C-alpha positions in Angstrom: 29.4 45.4 92.3 28.9 44.2 88.7 25.7 45.6 87.1 25.2 47.9 90.0 26.4 51.5 90.5 29.6 51.7 92.5 29.3 52.7 96.2 31.9 54.2 98.4 34.5 51.7 99.7 34.0 49.4 96.6 37.3 48.2 95.1 37.9 47.9 91.3 40.8 46.9 89.2 41.0 49.7 86.6 42.8 49.9 83.3 44.5 53.2 82.7 42.0 53.7 79.8 39.3 54.6 82.2 41.2 57.5 83.9 40.3 60.9 82.6 43.9 62.1 83.3 45.7 58.9 82.4 47.9 56.7 84.6 51.5 55.8 84.7 50.8 52.3 86.1 51.3 50.7 82.7 49.3 47.8 81.3 48.6 46.3 84.8 45.2 47.3 86.2 45.5 49.6 89.2 43.4 48.9 92.3 41.1 51.8 93.0 38.8 52.5 95.8 35.6 54.4 95.3 35.6 57.4 97.6 32.6 59.4 96.4 29.9 58.9 93.8 28.3 61.9 92.0 25.3 60.8 90.0 24.7 64.3 88.7 28.2 64.5 87.1 28.3 60.8 86.3 31.6 60.4 88.1 32.9 58.1 90.8 35.9 59.8 92.5 38.5 57.1 93.1 41.7 56.8 95.0 44.4 54.6 93.4 46.4 52.3 95.6 50.1 51.8 95.3 52.4 49.2 96.9 55.4 51.6 96.6 56.2 53.9 99.4 54.4 57.2 98.9 56.3 60.4 98.4 56.9 62.5 101.5 54.7 65.2 100.0 51.8 62.8 99.5 49.0 62.4 102.1 48.8 58.7 102.5 46.9 56.0 104.4 48.4 52.6 104.8 46.3 49.8 103.5 46.7 46.2 104.6 46.5 43.3 102.1 43.0 42.0 101.7 42.6 38.9 99.5 38.8 39.3 99.5 39.4 42.4 97.4 42.4 41.3 95.4 44.8 43.4 97.4 47.7 40.9 97.7 50.2 43.2 99.3 50.3 45.9 101.9 50.0 49.3 100.2 48.9 52.9 100.5 45.9 55.0 99.3 47.4 58.4 98.4 46.4 61.9 97.5 48.6 61.7 94.4 46.5 58.9 92.9 43.1 60.6 92.9 41.2 59.9 89.7 37.7 60.7 88.5 36.2 57.7 86.7 33.0 57.9 84.6 30.3 55.8 86.2 29.7 54.0 82.9 33.2 52.4 83.2 32.6 50.7 86.6 31.8 47.0 86.3 33.1 46.8 82.7 36.1 44.7 81.5 38.3 47.8 81.9 37.1 48.5 85.5 36.3 45.2 87.1 34.7 44.9 90.5 37.0 43.2 93.0 35.1 43.5 96.3 34.4 45.9 99.1 36.6 47.0 101.9 36.0 45.4 105.3 34.0 47.7 107.6 36.9 49.0 109.6 39.0 49.6 106.5 36.1 51.2 104.8 35.7 53.7 107.6 39.4 54.6 107.6 39.4 54.9 103.8 36.4 57.2 103.7 37.7 59.3 106.6 41.0 59.7 104.8 39.2 61.0 101.7 37.3 63.5 103.8 40.5 64.7 105.4 42.1 65.1 102.0 39.2 67.3 100.9 39.3 69.3 104.1 42.9 70.3 103.5 42.3 71.1 99.8 43.7 68.0 98.2 
């Protein structure tokens, strides 16, 4: 939420400028979901969302459209689109708060992230 530290299952629209490892999404902001917040490191681990079918080698979770979060199309959260984002960027013009996932989607999203970490992704 703006002016408040991000929490897991928050959705932001992020410019590629905030990604530590860049992003091929171009100038359009990429929807990201906050998967984990590490206050010690000052990083919010985010999963990028894509509306293109994921690669067969990607671990993926289908994500329904959700106008409350600015997710206008069905898409996927994928292991390929993991990005650490410095906490100082959340809530800025380059990483704008878009909403929070609905409770059922939030549980699925956070479980998906845990499963990715369990298998070493």
